[in-house]
Backbone as JSON Lines, residues from 0, in Angstrom:
{"i":0,"aa":"M","n":[106.34,191.48,11.61],"ca":[105.6,190.68,12.55],"c":[106.48,189.53,13.02]}
{"i":1,"aa":"L","n":[106.4,189.26,14.3],"ca":[107.2,188.2,14.91],"c":[106.28,187.25,15.64]}
{"i":2,"aa":"Q","n":[106.5,185.96,15.48],"ca":[105.76,184.97,16.24],"c":[106.73,184.23,17.14]}
{"i":3,"aa":"V","n":[106.5,184.34,18.44],"ca":[107.36,183.72,19.44],"c":[106.76,182.37,19.83]}
{"i":4,"aa":"K","n":[107.61,181.4,20.03],"ca":[107.17,180.06,20.41],"c":[106.31,180.12,21.67]}
{"i":5,"aa":"D","n":[105.27,179.29,21.68],"ca":[104.31,179.27,22.77],"c":[105.0,179.04,24.13]}
{"i":6,"aa":"G","n":[104.65,179.86,25.1],"ca":[105.18,179.73,26.44],"c":[106.52,180.4,26.66]}
{"i":7,"aa":"M","n":[107.07,181.02,25.63],"ca":[108.4,181.65,25.74],"c":[108.32,183.17,25.71]}
{"i":8,"aa":"E","n":[107.14,183.72,25.83],"ca":[106.96,185.16,25.7],"c":[107.72,185.96,26.75]}
{"i":9,"aa":"D","n":[107.64,185.55,28.0],"ca":[108.35,186.29,29.06],"c":[109.86,186.26,28.85]}
{"i":10,"aa":"E","n":[110.38,185.08,28.5],"ca":[111.82,184.94,28.22],"c":[112.22,185.82,27.05]}
{"i":11,"aa":"Y","n":[111.37,185.82,26.02],"ca":[111.65,186.62,24.83],"c":[111.72,188.1,25.18]}
{"i":12,"aa":"E","n":[110.77,188.57,25.94],"ca":[110.75,189.99,26.28],"c":[111.98,190.39,27.1]}
{"i":13,"aa":"M","n":[112.43,189.5,27.96],"ca":[113.66,189.78,28.73],"c":[114.87,189.81,27.79]}
{"i":14,"aa":"A","n":[114.95,188.85,26.88],"ca":[116.05,188.8,25.92],"c":[116.01,190.03,25.0]}
{"i":15,"aa":"F","n":[114.81,190.47,24.66],"ca":[114.69,191.63,23.78],"c":[115.21,192.89,24.46]}
{"i":16,"aa":"K","n":[115.01,193.01,25.76],"ca":[115.55,194.17,26.48],"c":[117.07,194.22,26.34]}
{"i":17,"aa":"E","n":[117.7,193.06,26.45],"ca":[119.16,192.99,26.27],"c":[119.54,193.3,24.83]}
{"i":18,"aa":"A","n":[118.8,192.73,23.88],"ca":[119.08,192.95,22.46],"c":[118.87,194.41,22.07]}
{"i":19,"aa":"S","n":[117.98,195.1,22.77],"ca":[117.73,196.51,22.49],"c":[118.98,197.36,22.67]}
{"i":20,"aa":"L","n":[119.81,196.98,23.63],"ca":[121.06,197.7,23.85],"c":[122.0,197.54,22.66]}
{"i":21,"aa":"I","n":[121.94,196.39,22.03],"ca":[122.79,196.13,20.86],"c":[122.35,196.99,19.69]}
{"i":22,"aa":"I","n":[121.1,196.88,19.33],"ca":[120.63,197.57,18.12],"c":[120.69,199.09,18.28]}
{"i":23,"aa":"S","n":[120.4,199.56,19.48],"ca":[120.38,201.02,19.68],"c":[121.77,201.64,19.65]}
{"i":24,"aa":"S","n":[122.81,200.81,19.7],"ca":[124.18,201.33,19.64],"c":[124.72,201.41,18.22]}
{"i":25,"aa":"M","n":[123.95,200.96,17.24],"ca":[124.44,200.87,15.88],"c":[124.37,202.2,15.14]}
{"i":26,"aa":"K","n":[125.34,202.39,14.25],"ca":[125.36,203.58,13.4],"c":[124.1,203.58,12.53]}
{"i":27,"aa":"G","n":[123.46,204.71,12.45],"ca":[122.28,204.85,11.61],"c":[120.97,204.49,12.28]}
{"i":28,"aa":"Y","n":[121.04,203.99,13.51],"ca":[119.83,203.64,14.26],"c":[119.14,204.91,14.72]}
{"i":29,"aa":"D","n":[117.81,204.96,14.56],"ca":[117.01,206.08,15.06],"c":[116.22,205.69,16.3]}
{"i":30,"aa":"S","n":[115.41,204.64,16.18],"ca":[114.56,204.22,17.3],"c":[113.96,202.86,16.99]}
{"i":31,"aa":"H","n":[113.35,202.25,18.01],"ca":[112.61,201.02,17.78],"c":[111.48,200.91,18.79]}
{"i":32,"aa":"E","n":[110.49,200.11,18.41],"ca":[109.33,199.84,19.25],"c":[108.99,198.37,19.12]}
{"i":33,"aa":"L","n":[108.68,197.73,20.24],"ca":[108.19,196.36,20.23],"c":[106.79,196.38,20.83]}
{"i":34,"aa":"H","n":[105.83,195.84,20.09],"ca":[104.44,195.82,20.54],"c":[103.97,194.37,20.65]}
{"i":35,"aa":"R","n":[103.29,194.05,21.75],"ca":[102.71,192.73,21.97],"c":[101.26,192.76,21.48]}
{"i":36,"aa":"C","n":[100.88,191.79,20.68],"ca":[99.52,191.69,20.17],"c":[98.57,191.34,21.33]}
{"i":37,"aa":"I","n":[97.46,192.03,21.38],"ca":[96.48,191.79,22.43],"c":[95.66,190.53,22.14]}
{"i":38,"aa":"E","n":[95.32,190.32,20.87],"ca":[94.43,189.21,20.51],"c":[95.13,187.87,20.34]}
{"i":39,"aa":"I","n":[96.39,187.87,19.9],"ca":[97.07,186.62,19.57],"c":[98.32,186.46,20.43]}
{"i":40,"aa":"K","n":[98.3,185.47,21.3],"ca":[99.43,185.23,22.2],"c":[100.69,184.91,21.39]}
{"i":41,"aa":"G","n":[101.78,185.52,21.78],"ca":[103.07,185.25,21.14],"c":[103.34,186.05,19.89]}
{"i":42,"aa":"K","n":[102.4,186.89,19.47],"ca":[102.59,187.69,18.27],"c":[103.05,189.09,18.66]}
{"i":43,"aa":"Y","n":[104.09,189.58,17.97],"ca":[104.68,190.89,18.26],"c":[104.87,191.65,16.96]}
{"i":44,"aa":"L","n":[104.88,192.96,17.08],"ca":[105.22,193.83,15.97],"c":[106.48,194.59,16.37]}
{"i":45,"aa":"L","n":[107.51,194.5,15.56],"ca":[108.75,195.23,15.79],"c":[108.92,196.24,14.68]}
{"i":46,"aa":"L","n":[109.08,197.5,15.08],"ca":[109.34,198.56,14.13],"c":[110.67,199.2,14.51]}
{"i":47,"aa":"V","n":[111.63,199.15,13.59],"ca":[112.94,199.77,13.81],"c":[113.12,200.85,12.77]}
{"i":48,"aa":"R","n":[113.5,202.02,13.22],"ca":[113.74,203.14,12.31],"c":[115.25,203.33,12.13]}
{"i":49,"aa":"W","n":[115.67,203.37,10.87],"ca":[117.07,203.57,10.5],"c":[117.18,204.84,9.67]}
{"i":50,"aa":"H","n":[118.35,205.45,9.65],"ca":[118.57,206.62,8.81],"c":[118.36,206.26,7.34]}
{"i":51,"aa":"N","n":[118.85,205.09,6.94],"ca":[118.66,204.63,5.57],"c":[118.74,203.1,5.52]}
{"i":52,"aa":"L","n":[118.37,202.54,4.42],"ca":[118.32,201.08,4.25],"c":[119.68,200.43,4.47]}
{"i":53,"aa":"E","n":[120.73,201.06,3.99],"ca":[122.07,200.49,4.1],"c":[122.51,200.36,5.56]}
{"i":54,"aa":"D","n":[122.09,201.28,6.41],"ca":[122.44,201.19,7.82],"c":[121.92,199.9,8.43]}
{"i":55,"aa":"H","n":[120.78,199.42,7.93],"ca":[120.25,198.16,8.44],"c":[120.86,196.96,7.73]}
{"i":56,"aa":"V","n":[120.71,196.9,6.41],"ca":[121.08,195.67,5.69],"c":[122.58,195.45,5.59]}
{"i":57,"aa":"I","n":[123.36,196.5,5.65],"ca":[124.82,196.35,5.59],"c":[125.43,196.64,6.96]}
{"i":58,"aa":"G","n":[125.18,197.84,7.48],"ca":[125.79,198.25,8.73],"c":[125.47,197.34,9.9]}
{"i":59,"aa":"F","n":[124.2,196.97,10.05],"ca":[123.8,196.11,11.17],"c":[123.88,194.63,10.81]}
{"i":60,"aa":"R","n":[123.24,194.24,9.74],"ca":[123.12,192.81,9.41],"c":[124.46,192.15,9.08]}
{"i":61,"aa":"E","n":[125.45,192.94,8.73],"ca":[126.78,192.38,8.42],"c":[127.78,192.64,9.54]}
{"i":62,"aa":"S","n":[127.3,193.04,10.71],"ca":[128.19,193.38,11.82],"c":[128.32,192.24,12.83]}
{"i":63,"aa":"P","n":[129.38,192.26,13.64],"ca":[129.5,191.29,14.74],"c":[128.36,191.44,15.76]}
{"i":64,"aa":"Q","n":[127.85,192.66,15.91],"ca":[126.76,192.89,16.84],"c":[125.49,192.15,16.41]}
{"i":65,"aa":"Y","n":[125.31,192.0,15.1],"ca":[124.14,191.26,14.61],"c":[124.21,189.8,15.05]}
{"i":66,"aa":"L","n":[125.4,189.24,15.13],"ca":[125.53,187.86,15.59],"c":[125.07,187.72,17.03]}
{"i":67,"aa":"E","n":[125.34,188.73,17.86],"ca":[124.85,188.73,19.25],"c":[123.32,188.83,19.27]}
{"i":68,"aa":"W","n":[122.78,189.73,18.47],"ca":[121.33,189.92,18.33],"c":[120.67,188.6,17.94]}
{"i":69,"aa":"K","n":[121.25,187.98,16.93],"ca":[120.73,186.71,16.4],"c":[120.75,185.62,17.48]}
{"i":70,"aa":"E","n":[121.84,185.53,18.21],"ca":[121.97,184.53,19.26],"c":[120.93,184.74,20.36]}
{"i":71,"aa":"L","n":[120.65,185.98,20.68],"ca":[119.68,186.3,21.73],"c":[118.24,186.04,21.31]}
{"i":72,"aa":"L","n":[117.89,186.38,20.07],"ca":[116.48,186.42,19.69],"c":[116.0,185.33,18.72]}
{"i":73,"aa":"H","n":[116.83,184.9,17.81],"ca":[116.36,183.99,16.77],"c":[115.84,182.65,17.3]}
{"i":74,"aa":"P","n":[116.35,182.12,18.41],"ca":[115.8,180.86,18.9],"c":[114.33,180.93,19.33]}
{"i":75,"aa":"F","n":[113.79,182.12,19.53],"ca":[112.41,182.27,19.99],"c":[111.39,182.23,18.85]}
{"i":76,"aa":"Y","n":[111.81,182.44,17.61],"ca":[110.86,182.63,16.52],"c":[110.44,181.32,15.86]}
{"i":77,"aa":"D","n":[109.13,181.22,15.63],"ca":[108.58,180.1,14.86],"c":[107.23,180.52,14.3]}
{"i":78,"aa":"P","n":[107.18,180.79,13.0],"ca":[108.24,180.67,12.01],"c":[109.21,181.86,12.09]}
{"i":79,"aa":"F","n":[110.32,181.72,11.37],"ca":[111.27,182.82,11.33],"c":[110.63,183.99,10.59]}
{"i":80,"aa":"P","n":[110.77,185.2,11.12],"ca":[110.08,186.35,10.51],"c":[110.66,186.78,9.18]}
{"i":81,"aa":"N","n":[109.79,187.33,8.36],"ca":[110.18,187.93,7.1],"c":[110.42,189.41,7.37]}
{"i":82,"aa":"V","n":[111.63,189.89,7.14],"ca":[111.97,191.29,7.38],"c":[111.66,192.1,6.13]}
{"i":83,"aa":"E","n":[110.9,193.17,6.32],"ca":[110.54,194.04,5.21],"c":[110.92,195.47,5.57]}
{"i":84,"aa":"H","n":[111.11,196.28,4.56],"ca":[111.51,197.67,4.76],"c":[110.45,198.59,4.17]}
{"i":85,"aa":"F","n":[110.13,199.62,4.92],"ca":[109.1,200.57,4.52],"c":[109.65,201.99,4.63]}
{"i":86,"aa":"E","n":[109.04,202.9,3.88],"ca":[109.41,204.29,4.01],"c":[108.17,205.09,4.4]}
{"i":87,"aa":"N","n":[108.4,206.15,5.15],"ca":[107.33,207.0,5.63],"c":[106.74,207.83,4.5]}
{"i":88,"aa":"I","n":[105.44,207.98,4.51],"ca":[104.76,208.86,3.58],"c":[104.26,210.06,4.37]}
{"i":89,"aa":"P","n":[104.87,211.22,4.17],"ca":[104.42,212.41,4.9],"c":[102.96,212.74,4.56]}
{"i":90,"aa":"L","n":[102.16,212.96,5.57],"ca":[100.75,213.23,5.35],"c":[100.43,214.72,5.38]}
{"i":91,"aa":"T","n":[101.42,215.5,5.72],"ca":[101.25,216.95,5.67],"c":[102.35,217.55,4.82]}
{"i":92,"aa":"S","n":[102.08,218.69,4.25],"ca":[103.09,219.31,3.39],"c":[103.89,220.36,4.11]}
């Protein structure tokens, strides 16, 4: 979950489009989705799919490209988001 500073939503969404090009070029990246909350202004849900945890926490987070991502997006967040990792539970066999 991401909370964007009040009044900066349009700017954030434009910056996110640019940042999307960065993350989607990374090794191990599968896909991502950004969703705007209908009920709460400035609240977003970001879901990024990686091949494995290391592709995110090492491959991306320790890369020069992450510094570009950070420069583009981190100034918009208040509070700074807590990043968590989840795994899919197959519902069919």
